C-alpha positions in Angstrom: -209.3 -86.4 -150.8 -212.9 -85.6 -151.8 -215.8 -87.9 -152.1 -216.2 -89.5 -155.6 -219.2 -87.8 -157.3 -221.6 -90.2 -158.9 -221.7 -88.3 -162.1 -217.8 -88.8 -162.3 -218.9 -92.0 -164.0 -219.1 -90.0 -167.2 -215.3 -89.6 -166.9 -214.7 -93.3 -166.4 -212.7 -95.4 -169.0 -212.8 -99.1 -169.1 -210.2 -101.1 -170.9 -211.3 -104.0 -173.1 -209.5 -106.3 -175.3 -205.7 -106.3 -175.6 -203.8 -107.8 -178.6 -200.1 -108.0 -179.2 -198.6 -107.7 -182.6 -196.9 -110.8 -184.1 -193.5 -109.4 -183.4 -194.3 -108.3 -179.9 -193.4 -104.7 -180.3 -196.8 -103.1 -180.2 -200.1 -103.7 -178.5 -203.6 -102.7 -179.5 -206.4 -102.2 -177.0 -209.9 -101.0 -176.8 -211.5 -98.7 -174.3 -215.1 -97.7 -173.6 -215.6 -94.1 -172.7 -218.8 -92.1 -172.1 -220.6 -89.6 -174.2 -222.9 -87.8 -171.8 -224.9 -86.0 -174.4 -225.8 -89.1 -176.4 -226.0 -91.2 -173.2 -224.0 -94.1 -174.6 -220.6 -95.8 -174.2 -218.1 -95.0 -177.1 -215.5 -97.7 -177.9 -212.1 -96.7 -179.2 -208.9 -98.3 -180.5 -205.4 -97.5 -179.4 -202.0 -98.8 -180.2 -198.9 -98.5 -178.1 -195.3 -99.7 -178.1 -194.9 -102.6 -175.6 -191.7 -101.1 -174.2 -193.7 -98.0 -173.0 -191.6 -95.6 -174.9 -194.6 -93.4 -175.8 -198.1 -92.7 -174.8 -200.9 -94.8 -176.6 -202.0 -93.4 -180.0 -205.7 -93.3 -180.6 -206.7 -94.8 -184.0 -210.6 -94.7 -183.9 -213.0 -92.2 -182.4 -216.3 -93.7 -183.1 -218.5 -96.2 -181.3 -218.2 -99.9 -181.9 -214.5 -100.5 -182.3 -213.8 -104.1 -181.1 -212.0 -107.4 -181.7 -208.6 -105.8 -182.7 -206.6 -108.5 -184.6 -203.2 -108.1 -186.2 -202.3 -109.4 -189.7 -199.6 -112.0 -189.8 -197.0 -109.5 -190.9 -198.0 -107.0 -188.2 -198.5 -104.1 -190.8 -202.2 -104.1 -190.5 -204.7 -103.9 -187.7 -208.2 -105.1 -188.3 -211.2 -104.6 -186.1 -215.0 -104.8 -186.1 -217.0 -101.5 -186.1 -220.4 -100.3 -187.1 -219.4 -97.0 -188.6 -220.0 -94.6 -191.6 -216.9 -92.7 -191.2 -214.5 -91.3 -188.7 -216.0 -88.5 -186.8 -215.0 -86.0 -184.1 -214.0 -87.3 -180.7 -217.0 -87.3 -178.6 -216.2 -88.4 -175.1 -216.2 -86.6 -171.8 -218.4 -83.7 -171.1 -218.7 -81.0 -173.7 -218.9 -77.3 -173.2 -222.2 -75.2 -173.3 -221.0 -73.8 -176.7 -220.6 -77.4 -178.1 -224.0 -78.2 -176.8 -225.6 -75.3 -178.5 -223.7 -76.1 -181.8 -225.3 -79.6 -181.7 -228.8 -78.4 -180.9 -228.7 -76.0 -183.9 -227.5 -78.8 -186.2 -230.4 -80.9 -185.0 -232.9 -78.1 -185.4 -231.6 -77.7 -189.1 -232.1 -81.3 -189.9 -228.9 -82.8 -188.8 -228.7 -86.5 -189.2 -229.3 -88.4 -192.4 -232.4 -90.4 -191.0 -231.0 -93.8 -192.3 -230.7 -97.1 -190.6 -227.8 -97.6 -188.3 -224.8 -99.2 -190.0 -224.0 -102.8 -189.4 -220.8 -104.1 -187.8 -218.2 -104.7 -190.6 -214.5 -105.5 -190.8 -212.3 -102.5 -191.1 -208.4 -102.3 -191.1 -205.7 -99.9 -190.7 -202.5 -100.1 -192.7 -200.0 -99.0 -190.0 -197.1 -99.1 -192.4 -198.7 -96.6 -194.8 -200.9 -94.8 -192.5 -204.2 -93.1 -193.1 -207.7 -93.9 -192.0 -209.2 -97.4 -191.7 -210.4 -99.1 -194.9 -213.7 -101.2 -195.0 -213.0 -104.8 -195.9 -216.6 -106.1 -195.7 -220.0 -104.9 -196.5 -222.4 -107.8 -195.6 -226.0 -106.8 -195.5 -226.6 -108.4 -192.1 -223.2 -107.3 -190.9 -220.2 -109.3 -189.6 -220.0 -110.8 -186.2 -216.4 -112.2 -186.1 -213.3 -112.8 -188.2 -209.8 -114.0 -188.4 -206.9 -113.5 -190.7 -205.5 -116.2 -193.1 -201.9 -117.2 -192.5 -200.9 -115.5 -195.9 -202.5 -112.2 -194.6 -204.3 -111.9 -198.0 -207.7 -113.3 -196.9 -209.9 -113.3 -193.9 -212.7 -115.6 -192.8 -215.8 -114.0 -191.4 -219.0 -115.1 -189.8 -222.1 -113.5 -191.2 -225.8 -114.1 -191.4 -227.1 -115.2 -194.8 -231.0 -115.1 -195.0 -232.8 -116.7 -197.8 -235.3 -114.6 -199.8 -238.3 -115.7 -197.6 -236.3 -114.9 -194.5 -235.3 -111.5 -195.9 -238.9 -110.9 -196.5 -239.7 -111.8 -192.9 -237.0 -109.5 -191.6 -238.2 -106.6 -193.5 -241.7 -107.2 -192.2 -240.3 -107.4 -188.6 -238.4 -104.1 -189.1 -241.6 -102.6 -190.3 -243.4 -103.7 -187.0 -244.7 -107.0 -188.2 -245.5 -109.9 -185.8 -242.9 -112.3 -184.4 -243.4 -115.7 -185.9 -241.4 -118.6 -184.7 -241.5 -122.4 -184.0 -238.2 -122.3 -182.1 -238.0 -123.4 -178.4 -235.1 -121.0 -177.9 -237.1 -118.1 -179.3 -235.1 -115.1 -177.7 -231.8 -114.3 -176.3 -231.1 -111.3 -174.0 -229.3 -108.5 -175.9 -229.9 -110.2 -179.2 -233.6 -110.0 -179.5 -236.3 -112.5 -180.8 -234.7 -115.3 -182.9 -235.3 -116.4 -186.3 -234.3 -119.3 -188.6 -231.4 -117.2 -190.4 -228.2 -119.3 -190.3 -224.7 -117.7 -189.9 -222.1 -119.1 -192.1 -218.4 -118.8 -192.5 -217.3 -116.8 -195.6 -213.8 -116.5 -197.0 -213.0 -112.9 -198.2 -210.4 -112.8 -200.8 -207.5 -110.5 -201.5 -209.6 -108.3 -203.8 -211.4 -107.0 -200.6 -208.5 -107.4 -198.1 -205.9 -106.0 -200.3 -207.9 -104.0 -202.8 -210.5 -101.3 -202.7 -213.7 -103.1 -203.0 -215.5 -104.3 -199.8 -216.7 -107.9 -199.9 -220.4 -109.0 -199.4 -222.2 -112.3 -199.5 -222.1 -112.5 -203.2 -218.4 -111.9 -203.8 -217.1 -113.7 -200.7 -216.9 -117.6 -200.8 -219.4 -119.2 -198.6 -218.5 -122.3 -196.7 -221.7 -124.3 -197.1 -221.0 -126.8 -194.4 -219.6 -124.3 -191.8 -222.7 -122.9 -190.3 -223.8 -121.9 -186.9 -226.4 -124.0 -184.9 -227.3 -124.2 -181.2 -229.4 -122.5 -178.6 -226.9 -119.7 -177.7 -225.2 -119.5 -181.1 -226.6 -116.0 -181.4 -224.4 -114.9 -178.5 -221.4 -117.1 -178.9 -220.9 -117.3 -182.6 -218.9 -119.7 -184.6 -215.5 -118.5 -183.3 -213.4 -119.2 -186.3 -209.7 -119.7 -186.2 -207.5 -120.0 -189.3 -204.5 -122.3 -188.8 -201.1 -122.6 -190.6 -202.3 -125.9 -192.1 -204.8 -124.0 -194.2 -207.8 -125.4 -192.1 -210.3 -123.2 -190.3 -211.6 -124.3 -187.0 -215.0 -123.3 -185.6 -217.7 -124.4 -183.2 -221.3 -125.4 -183.9 -223.8 -128.2 -183.2 -225.0 -130.9 -185.5 -227.1 -133.1 -183.1 -231.0 -133.2 -182.9 -233.0 -130.5 -181.0 -230.4 -127.8 -181.0 -232.6 -125.5 -179.0 -232.6 -127.8 -175.9 -228.9 -128.4 -175.3 -225.7 -126.3 -174.4 -223.5 -128.9 -176.3 -221.2 -127.4 -179.0 -218.5 -129.3 -181.0 -215.3 -128.3 -182.6 -215.2 -128.6 -186.5 -212.6 -127.9 -189.1 -213.2 -127.0 -192.7 -211.1 -126.1 -195.8 -211.2 -122.5 -196.8 -212.0 -123.9 -200.2 -215.2 -125.4 -198.9 -216.4 -129.0 -198.8 -217.6 -131.0 -195.7 -216.7 -129.9 -192.2 -214.9 -132.5 -190.1 -216.0 -133.0 -186.4 -213.2 -133.0 -183.9 -215.4 -133.6 -180.9 -218.6 -135.8 -180.9 -221.1 -134.3 -178.3 -221.2 -134.2 -174.5 -219.1 -131.1 -174.3 -219.8 -127.4 -174.6 -216.6 -126.2 -176.5 -215.4 -122.8 -177.2 -212.4 -120.7 -178.4 -210.6 -123.2 -180.8 -207.1 -122.0 -181.4 -204.3 -123.6 -183.6 -200.7 -124.0 -182.6 -198.3 -122.0 -184.7 -197.3 -125.1 -187.0 -201.2 -126.0 -187.2 -200.6 -129.3 -186.0 -202.5 -128.9 -182.7 -205.8 -127.4 -181.6 -206.5 -126.1 -178.2 -210.2 -125.3 -177.0 -212.1 -125.1 -173.9 -214.5 -127.8 -173.0 -217.3 -127.7 -170.3 -219.8 -130.3 -169.5 -223.1 -129.7 -171.4 -225.4 -130.2 -168.6 -223.6 -129.6 -165.3 -221.8 -126.2 -165.2 -220.3 -126.9 -161.8 -217.8 -129.3 -163.5 -214.8 -127.1 -164.2 -214.2 -126.1 -167.8 -211.1 -127.7 -169.1 -208.4 -126.9 -171.6 -208.3 -129.7 -174.2 -206.0 -130.2 -177.1 -206.4 -132.1 -180.5 -203.4 -133.6 -182.1 -204.9 -134.6 -185.4 -206.1 -138.0 -184.0 -207.6 -137.5 -180.6 -208.3 -134.7 -178.1 -207.2 -134.9 -174.4 -207.6 -132.8 -171.4 -204.5 -130.8 -170.4 -206.2 -129.4 -167.1 -208.5 -132.1 -166.1 -206.7 -132.9 -162.9 -206.6 -129.2 -161.8 -210.1 -129.1 -160.5 -210.3 -125.4 -161.5 -212.2 -123.9 -164.3 -210.9 -121.7 -167.1 -211.7 -118.2 -166.6 -214.6 -116.7 -168.6 -213.5 -115.7 -171.9 -210.1 -117.3 -171.7 -207.9 -117.5 -174.8 -205.1 -119.9 -175.7 -201.8 -118.1 -176.3 -199.2 -120.5 -177.9 -195.6 -119.6 -177.7 -194.3 -122.5 -179.5 -195.8 -125.7 -181.2 -196.4 -127.3 -177.8 -196.7 -124.6 -175.0 -199.6 -122.3 -174.5 -200.8 -120.1 -171.8 -204.4 -119.5 -170.6 -206.4 -118.0 -167.7 -207.9 -119.9 -164.8 -210.0 -119.0 -161.9 -208.0 -120.4 -158.7 -209.2 -119.6 -155.2 -210.9 -116.3 -156.0 -208.0 -115.1 -158.2 -207.7 -115.0 -162.0 -204.3 -116.2 -162.9 -202.1 -117.4 -165.6 -201.5 -121.1 -166.4 -198.6 -122.4 -168.5 -199.7 -125.6 -170.2 -197.5 -128.1 -172.2 -199.7 -129.9 -174.8 -197.1 -132.6 -175.5 -197.4 -134.3 -172.1 -200.7 -132.7 -170.9 -199.1 -130.9 -167.9 -199.8 -127.5 -166.5 -198.1 -125.2 -164.1 -199.4 -121.9 -162.2 -197.1 -119.0 -163.1 -196.9 -115.2 -162.7 -196.8 -115.1 -159.0 -195.7 -111.4 -159.3 -199.4 -110.7 -160.0 -199.8 -110.7 -156.2 -203.0 -111.2 -154.3 -204.7 -107.8 -155.0 -204.7 -107.7 -158.7 -206.8 -109.5 -161.2 -205.7 -110.4 -164.6 -208.1 -109.4 -167.3 -207.2 -110.8 -170.8 -203.9 -112.1 -172.1 -202.3 -111.8 -175.4 -198.8 -113.1 -176.6 -196.9 -112.1 -179.6 -193.3 -112.8 -180.3 -191.5 -112.7 -176.9 -193.9 -110.3 -175.4 -197.1 -110.9 -173.2 -199.8 -108.2 -172.6 -202.5 -108.3 -170.3 -205.0 -106.1 -168.5 -204.2 -105.8 -164.7 -207.0 -104.6 -162.4 -206.1 -103.0 -159.0 -208.7 -101.5 -156.7 -206.9 -98.3 -156.0 -204.6 -98.1 -159.1 -207.0 -98.8 -161.9 -207.4 -101.2 -164.8 -204.9 -100.8 -167.4 -202.9 -102.6 -170.1 -199.5 -103.9 -169.3 -196.6 -105.8 -171.0 -193.7 -107.9 -170.2 -191.3 -110.4 -171.7 -192.9 -114.1 -171.8 -189.8 -115.2 -170.0 -190.6 -113.0 -167.0 -194.0 -114.6 -166.5 -192.4 -117.1 -164.1 -191.2 -114.2 -161.8 -192.1 -114.7 -158.2 -191.6 -110.8 -157.6 -192.8 -108.1 -159.9 -190.1 -107.7 -162.4 -188.6 -104.4 -163.6 -189.8 -105.4 -167.1 -193.4 -105.2 -166.2 -194.5 -102.1 -168.1 -197.7 -100.1 -167.7 -198.8 -99.1 -171.1 -201.5 -96.6 -170.2 -203.1 -95.0 -167.2 -206.7 -94.5 -168.5 -208.2 -93.3 -165.3 -205.3 -91.3 -163.7 -207.6 -88.3 -163.3 -210.2 -90.2 -161.2 -207.6 -92.1 -159.1 -205.4 -89.1 -158.4 -208.2 -86.8 -157.5 -210.6 -89.0 -155.6 -210.4 -91.4 -152.9 -209.9 -95.0 -154.0 -210.5 -98.1 -151.8 -208.0 -100.4 -150.3 -208.7 -104.1 -150.0 -208.4 -106.8 -147.6 -209.2 -110.6 -148.1 -211.0 -112.3 -145.4 -211.7 -115.9 -144.6 -214.4 -117.3 -142.2 -215.9 -120.7 -141.3 -219.4 -121.9 -142.1 -220.8 -125.4 -141.9 -217.3 -126.8 -141.8 -216.1 -125.0 -144.9 -213.7 -122.3 -145.1 -215.3 -119.5 -147.0 -213.5 -116.3 -148.3 -214.5 -112.9 -149.3 -212.9 -109.5 -150.4 -213.4 -106.4 -148.2 -213.0 -103.0 -149.9 -212.6 -100.0 -147.4 -211.6 -96.5 -147.3 -207.7 -95.9 -147.0 -208.2 -94.3 -143.5 -210.1 -97.4 -142.1 -207.9 -99.8 -140.4 -209.6 -103.3 -139.9 -209.4 -104.2 -136.2 -208.4 -100.7 -135.3 -211.2 -98.4 -136.5 -214.7 -98.2 -135.2 -217.2 -100.3 -136.7 -218.4 -99.0 -140.0 -221.5 -99.2 -142.2 -221.1 -102.2 -144.7 -222.5 -102.9 -148.1 -222.8 -106.6 -149.0 -222.4 -106.8 -152.8 -223.2 -110.3 -153.9 -221.8 -111.7 -157.2 -223.8 -113.1 -160.0 -223.5 -116.6 -161.7 -223.8 -118.3 -159.4 -220.7 -120.0 -161.1 -218.4 -117.2 -160.7 -216.1 -115.5 -158.1 -215.0 -112.2 -156.7 -211.5 -110.9 -156.6 -209.9 -107.5 -156.0 -210.7 -105.2 -159.0 -210.9 -101.5 -159.9 -214.6 -100.8 -159.9 -216.3 -97.4 -159.9 -219.1 -98.7 -157.7 -216.8 -99.9 -154.9 -215.0 -96.5 -155.0 -218.3 -94.6 -154.8 -219.3 -96.5 -151.6 -216.0 -96.6 -149.8 -215.4 -92.8 -150.5 -218.7 -92.3 -148.5 -217.4 -94.3 -145.6 -218.9 -97.7 -146.3 -217.2 -101.0 -146.3 -218.0 -103.2 -149.2 -218.0 -106.9 -148.6 -217.9 -109.4 -151.6 -218.5 -113.0 -150.4 -217.4 -116.0 -152.3 -220.1 -118.2 -151.3 -220.5 -121.9 -152.1 -221.9 -122.5 -155.5 -219.4 -120.1 -157.0 -216.3 -121.3 -158.9 -212.5 -121.1 -158.5 -212.6 -123.5 -155.5 -213.2 -126.8 -157.2 -216.2 -128.9 -158.3 -217.4 -130.0 -154.8 -217.4 -126.4 -153.5 -219.5 -125.4 -156.6 -221.8 -128.4 -156.6 -223.2 -127.9 -153.1 -225.7 -125.4 -154.5 -226.6 -127.2 -157.6 -230.3 -127.7 -157.7 -230.5 -126.2 -154.1 -230.7 -122.5 -154.7 -231.5 -120.6 -151.5 -229.6 -122.8 -149.2 -225.7 -122.9 -148.7 -225.2 -119.6 -150.5 -227.5 -117.7 -148.2 -226.0 -119.3 -145.2 -222.4 -118.4 -146.3 -223.2 -114.8 -147.0 -225.0 -114.4 -143.7 -222.2 -116.0 -141.8 -219.8 -113.6 -143.5 -221.6 -110.6 -142.4 -221.9 -111.9 -138.8 -218.2 -112.6 -138.9 -217.4 -109.0 -139.7 -219.6 -107.9 -137.0 -218.0 -110.3 -134.5 -214.6 -108.9 -135.6 -215.8 -105.3 -134.7 -215.4 -104.1 -138.3 -219.1 -103.9 -139.2 -221.8 -101.9 -137.4 -224.6 -104.5 -137.2 -227.2 -101.7 -137.3 -225.9 -100.4 -140.6 -225.7 -103.4 -143.0 -226.9 -102.9 -146.6 -227.0 -105.2 -149.5 -227.2 -105.3 -153.2 -226.7 -108.0 -155.9 -227.3 -108.2 -159.6 -228.6 -111.4 -161.5 -227.8 -114.3 -159.3 -226.8 -111.8 -156.8 -230.3 -110.3 -156.9 -231.6 -113.8 -156.5 -229.5 -114.5 -153.5 -230.6 -111.1 -152.1 -234.1 -112.4 -152.4 -233.3 -115.5 -150.3 -231.5 -113.5 -147.6 -234.3 -111.0 -147.0 -236.8 -113.8 -146.6 -234.6 -116.2 -144.6 -232.7 -113.6 -142.4 -235.3 -110.8 -142.0 -233.1 -108.9 -139.3 -229.9 -109.2 -141.2 -230.1 -106.1 -143.5 -230.9 -102.5 -142.7 -232.0 -102.1 -146.3 -231.4 -104.0 -149.5 -231.3 -103.7 -153.3 -232.1 -106.9 -155.3 -231.4 -106.1 -158.9 -232.3 -108.0 -162.2 -233.1 -111.1 -160.2 -235.4 -114.1 -160.4 -237.7 -115.0 -157.4 -240.3 -117.4 -158.8 -238.4 -120.1 -160.8 -241.6 -121.7 -162.0 -243.0 -118.6 -163.8 -239.5 -117.7 -164.9 -239.4 -120.9 -167.2 -240.1 -120.0 -170.8 -240.3 -116.2 -170.0 -236.5 -116.0 -169.8 -233.9 -117.2 -172.3 -232.4 -119.8 -169.9 -234.8 -122.7 -170.1 -231.8 -125.2 -170.6 -230.1 -124.1 -167.6 -233.3 -124.7 -165.6 -233.9 -128.1 -167.1 -230.4 -129.2 -166.5 -230.4 -128.2 -162.8 -234.1 -128.7 -161.9 -235.8 -130.6 -164.6 -239.1 -129.6 -165.9 -241.4 -127.4 -163.6 -244.2 -129.8 -163.9 -242.0 -132.7 -162.8 -240.1 -131.3 -160.0 -242.4 -128.7 -158.4 -241.2 -129.2 -154.8 -237.6 -128.6 -155.6 -238.4 -125.5 -157.7 -240.8 -124.0 -155.2 -238.2 -124.5 -152.5 -235.8 -122.4 -154.5 -238.3 -119.6 -155.1 -238.0 -116.7 -152.6 -241.4 -115.4 -153.4 -242.9 -118.3 -151.5 -241.3 -117.0 -148.3 -242.2 -113.4 -149.0 -244.3 -113.2 -145.8 -241.2 -113.1 -143.8 -239.9 -109.9 -145.4 -239.2 -106.9 -143.1 -236.3 -105.4 -145.0 -236.9 -102.2 -147.0 -236.4 -103.3 -150.6 -235.3 -101.2 -153.7 -236.2 -103.7 -156.5 -234.6 -102.9 -159.8 -235.0 -104.5 -163.3 -234.5 -104.0 -167.0 -237.5 -103.7 -169.1 -235.9 -105.7 -171.8 -234.0 -108.1 -169.6 -234.7 -111.5 -171.0 -232.1 -113.4 -168.7 -234.0 -112.4 -165.7 -237.4 -110.9 -167.0 -238.8 -107.7 -165.4 -242.0 -109.5 -164.5 -240.0 -111.4 -161.7 -239.1 -108.1 -160.1 -242.6 -106.8 -160.4 -243.9 -110.0 -158.7 -241.4 -109.5 -156.0 -242.1 -106.0 -155.4 -245.8 -106.4 -155.3 -245.6 -109.4 -153.1 -243.3 -107.7 -150.6 -245.5 -104.5 -150.6 -248.5 -106.6 -149.7 -246.6 -108.4 -147.1 -245.9 -105.0 -145.4 -242.4 -104.2 -146.4 -241.4 -100.8 -147.5 -240.5 -101.0 -151.3 -239.6 -99.0 -154.2 -239.4 -100.3 -157.7 -237.2 -99.0 -160.6 -237.5 -100.4 -164.1 -235.1 -99.2 -166.9 -237.4 -99.7 -169.9 -234.9 -100.3 -172.7 -232.2 -102.1 -170.6 -231.2 -105.8 -171.1 -229.5 -107.8 -168.5 -226.7 -105.2 -167.7 -226.0 -102.0 -166.0 -226.3 -100.1 -169.4 -225.6 -96.7 -170.6 -223.9 -93.9 -168.3 -227.1 -92.1 -167.4 -228.6 -95.4 -166.1 -225.4 -96.4 -164.3 -225.3 -93.0 -162.5 -229.2 -93.2 -161.7 -228.6 -96.7 -160.4 -226.0 -95.5 -157.9 -228.1 -92.5 -156.9 -231.0 -94.7 -156.2 -229.1 -97.2 -154.2 -227.1 -94.7 -152.1 -230.3 -92.7 -151.5 -232.1 -95.8 -150.3 -229.4 -96.7 -147.9 -229.4 -93.2 -146.6 -233.1 -93.1 -146.2 -233.0 -96.1 -143.9 -229.7 -95.5 -142.2 -230.2 -94.9 -138.4 -227.1 -92.8 -138.5 -228.4 -90.5 -141.2 -230.5 -87.4 -140.2 -234.0 -87.0 -141.9 -232.7 -83.8 -143.6 -229.8 -85.8 -145.1 -232.0 -88.7 -146.1 -234.6 -86.5 -147.9 -232.8 -85.9 -151.1 -233.7 -88.7 -153.6 -230.2 -88.9 -155.0 -228.2 -88.9 -151.9 -226.7 -85.4 -151.7 -226.4 -83.5 -148.6 -229.1 -81.1 -147.8 -226.9 -78.0 -148.1 -225.1 -79.2 -151.3 -226.5 -77.0 -153.9 
């Protein structure tokens, strides 16, 4: 099979949320596809029967469709979207004639010149058919929502500025200055923060069942249900409307909300009145979810100051809340939901030894049990939804793709893959059928008395232990409280189809192996994780799998941070490296990023613990650098500010290393739009080829990694 072209990224489809209807007969799921001409990702909404009897049906064709949520009767499907009206499908690559038509339209004044629409709630009536109908029309948009048990109302989260705040927002939109007294004055991907509060609003049946969209004036504002906290601009209030006619949400009511990660769970009546606190500080709570009878409330709870302590599933029974997974010593997977199957039992996702897997929990006696062994060791579960007797999930496999699947809830306890497991779509079949996809092998090695694991992606023709040593890319995960498991990933396939192995080490400081494993790195960045990663590479060399003269590296976010430690502490380890969106001087990052609380929790204030902070700043050892460095940053990245990459780049240049700097001016702390994603891979592969001793000068000359005669 042929090498995967980097511009095939335009043809990539990524599956997002999956939601099962209440009767379990249908599943809705979202996808992100790419529009090359607009250089943006386009989100769409699909519905498919869970028995796989027909192909998925596309409901939306415009960007922004997300958060699919079924009404209690299952006839309506609501979602969030920033849209004016449905438009022509605009994904994939258009023909030259279509390009010319769009250019002509633009020359003739195409586009209305108005401000971009805000995200609102829309709903399809799947019983009657037709296009989606707009339910809300809030001036500042809607961030999240949930259905009432009667299906005639919804609760939404929306910003509600005062007159003075509205005036300030208008000035800001016109280019006025940023004015703030908040410590948490910005959030990556959100922007500079203001004082506008978000509230819960109850939208009535006139809007939900009628024809007029609700706004802040026509909806009922729940005055005591408001958002507050340093990261509320990213996490929201997360409302969940229970059968007992109480709405659960998360917020913070303590002092100094910009200096804590604590959030509490509250309940409030949809009629208004005072909110009641379920928790009382000390926890970072998320995802409150009522049991079917409205008598129990499950939620996730992490430690407010130490993110190495595993996040637990806790349940409130009306009087007290208790941990269901406290003795598991494994953290709930990021973005986990709580899927109740009856009034006592729910399912959730947990990170367990570098595998996201399903956990069955009994709230009545605070017990848990690992389940779905049929998942195997080479697939990741991404999202879980249960409706009726059906469970749906995303399953990601390195060579088969990432797609929605469904099976009966009763078959979740199967040890072997049951015949009932149904693949509902094959969204990347064109890619996986035409181009070479990687196979995967899990590896384990010893370092400092610890068993460390990793995931190795390799070309199908490569046989570990039998084939000749191969060039290897060490790809370092972010976090650091995270983990790597086998997944379908375009970047992995791009490398393995070019003959590289891709090694993803699960170094100490990551999650899914328990608190002690994670906490060894706490306040000691640049120590055990660098040692583990270096030991993993050396182990692959010792096995005869990796060519020691052709070892390359990259890492994003904390992966970029770790890459900085590695090239300063192990100057001969990498042939070339690409640290991306990292932090290399912890002292100067403080206050310029959006993460001052994390720094304070782990290291204290920079003026109080200078030695520890300097010891974890790779830039202080920059004089050791010999590795050629491709340093990348996002110009609008406030999680790992671009000034950090610029410092590292200039210092490494002055220290004598060969360096190249790439800044994506409008990008946040992410890979970004398709053009940027492709350019990133072109830059990295070109950098590796340029410094690969096995690549000729003619092959390495092209800046985007094409063969010299490939024109």
